N, C-alpha and C positions, 0 to 999 in steps of 0.2 A: 536260620535259627528259629526254634519254636518259642513262642512267648513265655511259656512256663520255664524255659531254660535260662532266661535273661534276668539279671538283677533289675529291680525297679527304681534304683537310685544309685548315685555315685558316678564317677567317671568310668567310661567304658571305651576300650579300643578294640576294633575288629580288623584283623589283617585280611588282605585280599577282599576288601569290602566293595569293590566297584561292581562286579558281576551280580551280586546279590543285594545291591544297595536298597532298592525299593522294598524288597521283602524284609530286609533287616530293619529298616525304619518303621515299617508297619508293625513288625513284631515288637519293637521297643515301645511303640505307642500302645499296643495291645497288652503289654506287660505292666502298664500303669504310668508310663512316662508321658508328660504333657507334650503335645505337638509343638509347644513354644520352647522346649528345652534346646539350648544351643548345641549345634553339631557342626562338624567340619569333615571334609574329605581331602586327604593329601595324596595327590597323584605324583608318582615318581619321586618320592621323598629323597632328599639329600643329593639329587642330581641337578645339573643345570636346567633341566626341563621341569623342575618341581612346580606344581601349582597347588595352592591351598584355596578351597572354596568354603566359605563360611555361610551358615544358615541356621535353620532349626530342623527338628525332626519332621516338621510338617512341610517344609519347602526345599530342603536340601536336594532331594532327588531331581526336582525340576531344574534347579540351578546347575547341577552337575550335567544333566542331560543336555542343557543348552550349550555347554562348552565342549561336548564331545570328547571328554577325557579318556585316556587309555590306562589300563593297569600297568604296573601294580599300584594299589592304593590302600590307604588306611582310612577307616572311618573312626572318628573320635566323637564322643557324646558326653555332655555334662557341663556343669557350670564352669569348669576349668577352661573350657573353650572360649567362653565369653570373656574371661579374665585375660586370656592370650590376645584376643582381638583388641581389648582396651590397651594392653601394654604395647602393641604394635602402633596404636594411634599415638601413644606418648613417646615413641622412639625417635622423634626427630624427623629430618628430611628423608624421603624415600631412598635417596642415593646413599645414605649412611646406613640404611637397614639391610638386613640379609635378603637374599633372593626370596626366601619364604615370606618374609614380612612384606616385601613389595608385592608378591602375588596376593597376599591377604588384602592389601590395599586396593588391588585391582578388582577383586570380586567379593567385597564385603556385602553383607545384607543390605537391602533397600537401595543399592547403587551408591551408597554413601562412601566417599573416599575416607580412608582412615589415615 
């Protein structure tokens, strides 16, 4: 995506976001979003192989690259992502949470367990 085509605020979801992840994140920052804005990539959503990687516009690409994830994937950007991470942290034991919540707990920013 070109920076001029992207909104500079609000929650944004990009489908098939894995192949163009670094370019999309750079375009979002170029469109005026701060590198500290929360972001997440969901690989293989709704399947038993689902993985959710939490980060920011500035560090998400490196986190995803380190895990070697495969498409399909969704890129989610905005403050709503931070609220989701906090709700997972409040969700009780990881065995009681959904597979997606457990995946978030495993790869949350700064290595902190949620």
